[in-house]
C-alpha positions in Angstrom: 0.0 0.0 0.0 1.4 3.5 -0.8 2.4 5.6 2.2 3.3 9.1 3.1 4.9 10.9 6.0 2.4 13.4 7.2 2.5 16.5 9.5 -1.0 16.7 10.9 0.0 19.0 13.9 3.0 21.1 14.7 5.5 19.8 17.2 8.7 17.8 17.7 9.8 14.8 15.6 6.9 12.7 17.1 4.4 14.5 14.8 6.0 13.0 11.7 3.4 10.3 11.1 3.4 7.5 8.6 0.0 7.0 6.9 -1.3 4.8 4.2 -2.5 6.9 1.2 -4.4 6.1 -2.0 -2.4 5.2 -5.1 -1.7 8.2 -7.4 -3.4 8.4 -10.7 -1.5 10.7 -13.1 -3.6 13.1 -15.1 -3.0 14.4 -18.7 0.6 15.4 -19.1 1.7 13.8 -15.8 3.8 10.9 -14.8 3.9 8.6 -11.8 7.2 8.9 -9.9 8.3 6.1 -7.5 10.2 8.0 -4.9 13.6 6.6 -3.8 15.2 9.6 -2.0 14.2 12.8 -0.4 16.8 15.4 0.9 16.0 17.5 4.0 15.9 21.2 4.2 15.4 23.6 7.1 12.0 24.2 5.5 11.1 20.6 6.6 11.8 21.5 10.2 9.7 24.7 10.0 6.8 22.8 8.5 7.0 20.4 11.3 7.4 22.9 14.1 5.3 25.7 12.7 6.0 29.4 12.1 3.9 32.0 13.9 1.7 33.8 11.4 2.1 31.3 8.6 -0.4 28.7 7.6 1.1 25.5 6.1 -2.4 24.0 5.5 -2.0 21.0 7.6 -2.1 18.1 7.2 1.0 18.5 4.9 3.3 16.0 3.4 6.8 17.5 3.6 9.7 17.1 1.2 10.9 19.5 -1.5 13.9 17.7 -2.9 12.9 14.5 -4.6 14.6 11.7 -6.6 12.8 8.7 -8.1 12.0 6.6 -11.1 9.5 7.0 -13.9 8.5 4.5 -16.5 9.4 5.5 -20.1 9.4 3.7 -23.5 13.1 2.7 -22.7 12.3 1.4 -19.3 12.6 2.7 -15.7 14.4 6.1 -15.8 15.8 7.9 -12.7 14.8 11.6 -12.4 15.0 14.5 -10.1 12.1 16.8 -9.5 12.0 20.5 -10.0 10.9 21.8 -6.6 8.7 24.8 -7.4 6.4 26.3 -10.0 4.0 29.1 -10.8 0.5 29.2 -12.3 1.9 29.5 -15.9 -0.4 32.2 -17.1 -0.1 35.3 -14.9 2.0 38.3 -16.1 5.0 37.2 -13.8 5.0 33.6 -15.2 4.6 34.8 -18.8 7.6 36.9 -18.3 9.6 34.0 -17.0 9.5 35.1 -13.3 7.7 32.1 -11.9 9.0 32.8 -8.3 7.1 36.1 -8.4 3.8 34.4 -9.3 1.0 35.2 -6.8 0.3 31.5 -6.5 3.9 30.4 -6.5 4.1 26.9 -5.1 6.9 25.1 -3.3 6.8 21.3 -3.0 6.4 20.3 0.6 5.4 23.8 1.8 2.3 25.2 0.0 1.5 22.0 -1.6 2.1 18.3 -0.6 5.7 17.2 -1.0 7.7 14.1 -1.9 8.1 12.3 1.4 5.9 9.5 0.1 6.3 6.2 -1.8 4.9 7.7 -5.0 3.6 10.9 -6.4 2.2 12.3 -9.7 3.8 15.3 -11.3 3.8 17.1 -14.6 6.3 15.6 -17.0 8.2 18.9 -17.4 9.2 18.8 -13.7 11.3 15.8 -14.3 15.0 16.6 -14.6 17.5 13.9 -15.9 19.7 12.3 -13.3 23.2 13.2 -14.4 25.5 10.4 -15.3 27.8 9.5 -12.5 25.5 10.6 -9.7 23.5 8.3 -7.5 19.8 9.1 -6.8 20.7 10.1 -3.3 23.2 12.7 -4.7 20.6 13.9 -7.2 18.0 14.5 -4.5 20.6 16.7 -2.6 20.6 19.3 -5.4 17.4 21.0 -6.6 16.1 23.4 -4.0 19.5 24.6 -2.7 21.0 24.8 -6.2 18.1 26.8 -7.5 18.2 29.1 -4.5 21.9 29.8 -4.7 21.9 30.3 -8.4 19.1 32.9 -8.3 20.8 34.6 -5.4 24.2 35.0 -7.0 23.6 35.0 -10.7 20.2 36.9 -10.9 19.8 39.0 -7.8 23.4 39.8 -7.0 24.5 40.0 -10.6 27.8 38.2 -9.8 30.8 39.4 -11.8 33.9 37.4 -12.7 36.7 37.7 -10.1 34.7 39.4 -7.4 35.3 38.9 -3.7 32.5 36.9 -2.2 31.5 35.9 1.4 29.1 33.1 2.0 27.6 32.9 5.5 26.9 29.3 6.6 29.1 27.9 3.8 28.6 24.4 5.2 24.8 24.4 4.6 23.0 23.1 1.6 22.6 26.6 0.0 26.2 27.5 1.2 27.8 24.5 -0.5 26.0 25.3 -3.8 26.9 29.1 -3.6 30.5 28.3 -3.1 30.6 26.3 -6.2 28.7 28.8 -8.3 31.0 31.6 -7.1 34.1 29.4 -7.9 32.7 28.9 -11.4 32.8 32.7 -11.8 36.5 32.7 -10.8 35.7 34.6 -7.5 37.8 34.9 -4.4 35.5 33.0 -2.2 35.3 33.1 1.7 32.8 31.3 3.9 31.8 30.9 7.5 30.6 28.0 9.5 29.2 27.5 13.0 31.7 25.1 14.4 35.4 24.3 14.1 34.7 20.9 12.6 32.7 22.4 9.8 35.2 25.2 9.2 38.0 22.7 8.9 36.2 21.2 5.9 35.7 24.4 4.0 39.2 24.8 2.6 38.9 21.6 0.7 36.2 23.4 -1.4 38.7 26.1 -2.3 37.6 28.8 0.1 39.0 30.7 3.1 37.1 29.7 6.3 36.0 32.2 9.0 34.2 32.1 12.3 30.9 34.1 12.3 32.4 36.4 15.0 35.3 37.4 12.6 33.0 38.8 10.0 33.0 42.6 9.6 35.6 43.3 12.3 39.0 44.8 12.1 41.5 42.2 10.9 38.6 39.8 10.0 36.6 39.1 6.9 35.6 42.3 5.2 35.7 44.3 1.9 33.5 42.0 0.0 31.7 42.8 -3.3 28.9 40.3 -2.4 27.7 38.7 0.8 25.3 35.7 0.7 23.1 35.6 3.8 21.1 32.6 4.9 21.5 32.8 8.7 19.8 36.1 9.4 19.7 38.0 12.7 22.7 36.1 14.2 25.1 37.2 11.4 23.3 40.2 9.8 25.2 43.1 11.3 28.6 41.5 10.6 27.4 40.8 7.0 26.6 44.6 6.5 29.9 45.7 7.9 31.8 43.2 5.7 30.6 44.9 2.5 32.9 47.2 0.5 31.6 50.4 -1.0 28.9 49.6 -3.6 28.7 46.0 -2.2 25.6 43.8 -2.5 24.1 41.6 0.3 21.6 39.0 -0.9 19.5 37.1 1.6 17.2 34.1 1.1 16.4 32.9 4.6 16.8 33.2 8.4 17.9 29.8 9.7 18.9 31.5 13.0 15.3 32.2 13.8 12.3 31.1 11.8 9.9 31.7 14.8 11.5 34.7 16.4 14.2 37.4 16.0 13.5 38.1 12.4 13.7 41.9 12.9 17.3 43.0 12.1 19.0 46.4 12.4 20.3 48.4 9.5 22.7 51.2 9.8 21.1 53.7 7.5 24.1 56.0 7.4 26.3 53.1 6.2 23.6 52.0 3.8 23.4 55.3 1.9 27.0 56.5 2.4 28.6 53.2 1.2 25.8 52.9 -1.5 25.0 49.3 -0.6 22.4 47.1 -2.2 20.2 44.9 0.1 18.5 42.2 -2.0 15.9 39.6 -1.1 15.7 36.4 -3.0 13.2 33.5 -3.0 13.9 30.3 -4.9 14.3 30.8 -8.6 12.8 30.5 -12.1 12.5 27.6 -14.5 15.2 29.2 -16.7 17.4 29.5 -13.6 17.0 25.7 -13.0 17.8 24.9 -16.7 21.0 27.0 -16.5 22.1 25.6 -13.1 21.2 22.0 -14.1 23.4 22.3 -17.2 26.4 22.9 -14.9 25.4 19.8 -13.0 25.2 17.8 -16.2 28.6 19.1 -17.2 30.1 18.0 -13.9 31.0 21.5 -12.8 28.6 21.5 -9.8 28.5 18.5 -7.5 26.2 17.6 -4.7 27.6 17.6 -1.1 26.0 14.9 1.0 26.6 14.7 4.7 24.6 11.5 5.3 22.1 9.1 3.8 19.7 7.8 6.4 16.9 5.2 6.2 13.4 6.5 6.6 13.3 5.0 10.1 15.9 7.6 11.2 14.0 10.6 9.8 13.7 12.2 13.2 17.5 12.0 13.6 17.9 13.7 10.3 15.7 16.6 11.6 17.8 16.8 14.7 21.1 16.9 12.8 19.7 19.9 10.8 18.4 21.7 13.8 21.7 21.2 15.7 23.8 22.4 12.7 25.7 19.2 12.5 25.6 18.6 8.8 28.1 19.6 6.2 26.0 19.7 3.1 22.7 17.8 2.8 21.0 15.0 4.7 19.2 12.6 2.4 16.5 10.1 3.4 16.4 6.7 1.6 12.7 6.2 1.3 13.0 2.5 0.5 15.2 1.7 3.5 13.9 1.2 7.0 10.3 1.3 5.9 
């Protein structure tokens, strides 16, 4: 019998409930995907715990990053799923800006996700699994890759050879942002929350820093671009670390999804240094095509911290919340079931 992991009420890992669900019936233009792997994101912990003022529409099946198998004329074919979409017919969508669509949907947040044994999706959402990557590695890519690509390439207008700081470089978005900035030939620096994670950053070709060293004298500063995903905990240091005319781009607040989202801005520094503060949410279909082409060419690689059986899903959530992972945590949906 098909099953899904369901969040019916907000709380701790105990609310992650396995339920039997009806078999999926693909509609016109859709395909059935047998799910093999789902990567975790901080979003999954927020859906589980709840965010004041935000309605996730419980009960909700979480899971944005999905890899699986579809049946084609040539036999079973491994695929990775595009994580988000727009309505397809509003002015934003028609202009290719799906992430600005009034009904923009993100799998596992505003609509049911992939943490289930099977699901049905429009065929266009299926991306080919690159040669040489396992399904678990493929699942580790879509959401964080799309987010980082839109942040750097589209919003921050990254230029070749610039000096870039990536806050939380050991995170899913961070490891993707590092690789994108390196593709542009940038001088890349990154922070991490623990010595163990900082020790692993130089292997990615970056200079590693503690959060506290950002923006201070003798520390990490004078950057063209700062990538922010942490929020309040690192915000003031990120602003101080920008050079004149620098750009700060932010996509999330992992240091506080439920509190402390109000950050201070030194207005004198903002106008005097002529800084750009840029918000970024996910990305467009064109962004994904461009970013995925780099994956297919082998120039961007997934960074996987651990592959856990479904029976250890709660442990995976804890690893994210405790900032223990370097890269992504992937759940094997066919193991431990």
